[in-house]
PAZAPA-4460 file (N, C-alpha, C; in steps of 0.05 Angstrom, whole numbers, plus 32768, in hexadecimal, padded with zeros to 4 digits):
% residues 136
    n_x    n_y    n_z   ca_x   ca_y   ca_z    c_x    c_y    c_z   seq   type   mol
   864F   870B   85E4   866C   870E   85E3   8678   86F8   85F4     1      X     A
   868B   86E9   85E9   8697   86D3   85F8   86A9   86DF   860F     2      X     A
   86AA   86D0   8624   86B9   86D9   863B   86D7   86D7   8635     3      X     A
   86E5   86ED   863A   8702   86EF   8634   8711   86E9   864E     4      X     A
   8729   86DE   864A   873A   86D9   8661   8744   86F4   866C     5      X     A
   8748   86F5   8686   8752   870E   8691   8770   8710   868D     6      X     A
   877E   86FA   8687   879A   86FB   8681   87AB   86F8   869A     7      X     A
   87C4   86F2   8696   87D7   86ED   86AC   87DC   8705   86BD     8      X     A
   87DF   871C   86B1   87E6   8735   86C0   87D0   873C   86D3     9      X     A
   87B7   873D   86C9   87A1   8744   86DB   879D   872F   86F1    10      X     A
   87A2   8716   86EA   87A0   8701   86FE   87B5   8705   8714    11      X     A
   87CD   870B   870C   87E3   870F   8720   87DC   8728   8731    12      X     A
   87D3   873D   8725   87CC   8755   8734   87B5   874F   8747    13      X     A
   87A2   873F   873F   878C   8738   8751   8796   8728   8768    14      X     A
   87A9   8716   8763   87B5   8706   8779   87C4   8718   878D    15      X     A
   87D3   872B   8782   87E1   873E   8794   87CD   874F   87A4    16      X     A
   87B7   8757   8798   87A3   8766   87A7   8795   8754   87BC    17      X     A
   8792   873A   87B5   8787   8727   87C9   879A   8725   87E1    18      X     A
   87B4   8726   87DC   87C7   8726   87F3   87C3   873F   8804    19      X     A
   87BB   8755   87F8   87B5   876E   8807   879C   8769   8819    20      X     A
   8789   875A   880E   8772   8753   881E   877B   8745   8838    21      X     A
   878C   8731   8835   8796   8723   884C   87A6   8735   885F    22      X     A
   87B6   8746   8853   87C6   8759   8864   87B4   876B   8874    23      X     A
   879F   8776   8867   878C   8788   8875   877D   8779   888A    24      X     A
   8776   8760   8886   8768   8751   889A   877A   874B   88B2    25      X     A
   8794   8749   88AD   87A7   8743   88C2   87AD   875C   88D4    26      X     A
   87AB   8774   88C9   87B3   878C   88D7   87A6   8790   88F2    27      X     A
   878C   878A   88F6   8780   878E   8911   878C   877B   8926    28      X     A
   8799   8766   891D   87A3   8752   8930   87C2   8753   8932    29      X     A
   87CE   8766   8925   87EB   8768   8925   87F5   8770   8941    30      X     A
   880B   8765   8949   8816   876B   8963   882D   8780   8962    31      X     A
   8832   8789   894A   8847   879E   8946   883A   87B9   8942    32      X     A
   8842   87CD   8951   8834   87E7   894F   8835   87F4   8933    33      X     A
   8848   87EB   8922   884B   87F7   8908   883A   87EA   88F2    34      X     A
   8827   87D9   88FA   8818   87CA   88E6   87FB   87D2   88E5    35      X     A
   87F4   87EA   88ED   87D8   87F3   88EB   87D1   87FB   88CF    36      X     A
   87B8   87F9   88C8   87AE   8801   88AE   87B3   881F   88AA    37      X     A
   87BC   8827   8893   87C0   8844   888D   87A8   884D   887D    38      X     A
   8799   8860   8889   8781   886B   887D   8784   8888   8878    39      X     A
   8784   8890   885F   8788   88AC   8856   87A0   88B8   8865    40      X     A
   87B6   88A8   8864   87D0   88B2   886F   87D5   88AE   888C    41      X     A
   87C1   88A5   889B   87C3   88A2   88B8   87C4   8885   88BF    42      X     A
   87D8   887D   88CE   87D9   8861   88D7   87C6   885E   88EE    43      X     A
   87B3   884B   88EA   879E   8847   88FF   87A8   8832   8913    44      X     A
   879B   8834   892A   87A0   8820   893F   8785   881D   894E    45      X     A
   8785   8809   8960   876E   8805   8971   8754   87FF   8961    46      X     A
   873E   880A   896B   8724   8805   8960   8722   880E   8942    47      X     A
   872D   8825   893C   872C   882F   8920   873A   881A   890D    48      X     A
   8750   8810   8915   875E   87FB   8906   874D   87E2   8902    49      X     A
   873F   87DA   8918   872F   87C2   8917   8716   87C5   8906    50      X     A
   870E   87DE   8901   86F6   87E3   88F0   86FE   87E7   88D3    51      X     A
   8711   87F9   88CF   8718   8802   88B4   8727   87ED   88A4    52      X     A
   873A   87DF   88B0   8749   87CA   88A2   8737   87B5   8895    53      X     A
   8725   87A9   88A5   8713   8795   8898   8700   87A0   8883    54      X     A
   86F8   87BA   8886   86E7   87C6   8871   86F7   87C8   8857    55      X     A
   8710   87D1   8859   8720   87D2   8841   8727   87B7   8836    56      X     A
   872A   87A3   8847   872E   8788   883E   8716   877E   882E    57      X     A
   86FE   8784   8838   86E6   877C   882A   86E4   878A   880F    58      X     A
   86EA   87A4   880F   86EA   87B3   87F5   86FD   87A6   87E1    59      X     A
   8715   87A0   87EA   8729   8794   87D8   8720   8778   87D0    60      X     A
   8713   8769   87E1   870A   874F   87DA   86F5   8750   87C4    61      X     A
   86E3   8764   87C5   86CF   8768   87B0   86DD   8770   8796    62      X     A
   86F1   8781   8798   8701   878A   8781   870F   8772   8774    63      X     A
   871C   8762   8784   872A   874A   877A   8716   8738   876C    64      X     A
   86FF   8733   8778   86EB   8723   876A   86E3   872F   874F    65      X     A
   86E0   8749   874F   86D8   8757   8736   86EE   8754   8721    66      X     A
   8707   8755   8728   871C   8750   8715   871C   8734   870B    67      X     A
   871B   8721   871D   871C   8705   8715   8704   86FD   8704    68      X     A
   86ED   8708   8709   86D5   8702   86FA   86D1   8715   86E2    69      X     A
   86E4   8729   86DF   86E2   873C   86C9   86C7   874A   86C9    70      X     A
   86C0   8755   86E0   86A6   8763   86E4   86AA   8781   86E0    71      X     A
   8695   878E   86D6   8696   87AB   86D1   869B   87BB   86EA    72      X     A
   8690   87B2   8700   8693   87C2   8719   86B0   87C4   8722    73      X     A
   86C1   87B2   8718   86DE   87B2   8721   86EC   87CC   8717    74      X     A
   86E4   87D6   8700   86F2   87EE   86F6   86EF   8806   8708    75      X     A
   86D7   880F   8710   86D6   8826   8722   86E3   8820   873D    76      X     A
   86E1   8808   8747   86EF   8801   8760   870D   8804   875D    77      X     A
   8717   87FA   8746   8734   87FC   8740   873E   8819   873E    78      X     A
   872E   8829   8731   8736   8845   872E   8736   8853   8749    79      X     A
   8721   884E   8759   8720   8859   8774   8738   8850   8785    80      X     A
   873D   8836   8784   8753   882B   8795   876E   8835   878C    81      X     A
   8773   8837   8772   878C   8842   8768   8791   885E   8772    82      X     A
   877C   886F   8770   877E   888B   8779   8782   888C   8797    83      X     A
   8773   887B   87A6   8776   887A   87C3   8793   8872   87CB    84      X     A
   879F   885F   87BE   87BA   8856   87C5   87CD   886D   87C2    85      X     A
   87CC   887B   87AC   87DE   8892   87A7   87D9   88A8   87BC    86      X     A
   87C0   88AF   87C0   87BA   88C4   87D4   87C3   88BB   87F0    87      X     A
   87BD   88A2   87F7   87C4   8898   8811   87E3   8899   8816    88      X     A
   87F2   8892   8802   880F   8893   8805   8819   88B0   8808    89      X     A
   880E   88C2   87F8   8816   88DE   87FA   8810   88E9   8815    90      X     A
   87F8   88E4   881F   87F0   88EE   8839   8801   88E1   8850    91      X     A
   8808   88C8   884D   8819   88BA   8861   8835   88C8   8862    92      X     A
   8840   88CC   884B   885B   88D9   8849   885A   88F5   8855    93      X     A
   8846   8904   884E   8843   891F   8859   8840   891F   8877    94      X     A
   8830   890D   8881   882A   890C   889E   8842   8901   88AE    95      X     A
   884F   88EC   88A4   8863   88DE   88B4   8880   88E2   88AB    96      X     A
   8885   88F3   8897   88A1   88F7   888E   88B3   8900   88A5    97      X     A
   88C9   88F1   88A8   88DD   88F8   88BC   88D5   88F0   88D8    98      X     A
   88BF   88E2   88DC   88B7   88D9   88F7   88C0   88BC   88FC    99      X     A
   88BB   88B3   8914   88C2   8898   891B   88B2   8884   890B   100      X     A
   889A   888B   8901   888A   8879   88F1   8898   8871   88D8   101      X     A
   88A4   8884   88CA   88B2   887D   88B1   88CE   8871   88B7   102      X     A
   88D9   8878   88CE   88F4   886E   88D5   88F3   8850   88DE   103      X     A
   88DB   8846   88E4   88DA   882A   88ED   88DB   8817   88D5   104      X     A
   88DA   8821   88BD   88DC   8811   88A5   88F7   8816   8897   105      X     A
   8903   8801   888C   891C   8805   887E   8918   8810   8863   106      X     A
   892D   881C   8858   892B   8828   883D   8926   8812   8828   107      X     A
   892F   87F9   882E   892A   87E3   881C   890C   87DE   8819   108      X     A
   88FC   87E6   882C   88DF   87E3   882B   88D2   87FD   8820   109      X     A
   88DB   8814   882A   88CF   882D   8824   88D2   8835   8806   110      X     A
   88E8   882E   87FA   88ED   8837   87DF   88DC   8826   87CB   111      X     A
   88DC   880B   87CC   88CC   87FD   87B8   88AE   87FC   87BD   112      X     A
   88A6   8800   87D6   888A   87FD   87DD   8877   880F   87CC   113      X     A
   887D   8829   87C8   886B   8839   87B8   8869   882F   879B   114      X     A
   887F   8825   8790   887E   881B   8774   886D   8803   8772   115      X     A
   886F   87F1   8786   885E   87D9   8785   8841   87E0   878A   116      X     A
   883C   87F0   879F   8820   87F7   87A6   8812   8806   878F   117      X     A
   881F   881A   8784   8814   8829   876E   8812   8818   8755   118      X     A
   8827   8808   8750   8828   87F8   8738   8811   87E3   8738   119      X     A
   880D   87D6   874F   87F7   87C2   8750   87DC   87CF   874E   120      X     A
   87D7   87E3   875E   87BC   87F0   875F   87B6   87FE   8744   121      X     A
   87C9   880E   873A   87C4   881C   8721   87C6   880A   8709   122      X     A
   87D7   87F6   870B   87DA   87E3   86F5   87C0   87D3   86F0   123      X     A
   87B4   87CA   8706   879B   87BB   8703   8785   87CD   86F8   124      X     A
   8783   87E6   8702   876E   87F8   86F8   8773   87FE   86DB   125      X     A
   878B   8803   86D3   8792   8809   86B7   878B   87F2   86A5   126      X     A
   8792   87D9   86AD   878C   87C2   869D   876D   87BE   869B   127      X     A
   875F   87C2   86B1   8742   87C0   86AF   8737   87D5   869C   128      X     A
   8742   87ED   869E   8738   8802   868C   873D   87FB   866F   129      X     A
   8755   87F1   8669   875B   87E9   864D   8749   87D2   8643   130      X     A
   873F   87C2   8656   872E   87AB   864E   8711   87B0   8656   131      X     A
   8709   87C9   865A   86EE   87CF   8664   86D8   87C4   8652   132      X     A
   86DD   87C1   8638   86C8   87B6   8627   86C4   8798   862B   133      X     A
   86D7   878B   8638   86D5   876E   863D   86C9   8768   8658   134      X     A
   86C5   877D   8668   86BA   8778   8683   869C   8773   8681   135      X     A
   8693   8761   8692   8677   8759   8691   8667   8765   86A8   136      X     A
***
């Protein structure tokens, strides 16, 4: 079977996910208390942040490679990550609703963020699923 192009949309989504890799790698070094990695709804800090953020960055880096190379392993990673993003957001809102944690972000950030995060993570997984027969 000849290798098919992944297309512009999957390429753009992979680039956006690669930016998340950089963001996650930055979180252990952030000097702002509101920039810790959020793991299953809990904003991490200290040692936990320094361990978990790079692990997730590595996971996403492998996922990005899988998308760019149109590899079969990208599909289960994408499905897992899309589900994790949705669950993580729900748990974050439940845990921090009405607290100082959510109040430190403006509504201009809080309203579009879920649409972008869910759109990118679920969109990539959905496109990979639609093209699963083309994955190598």
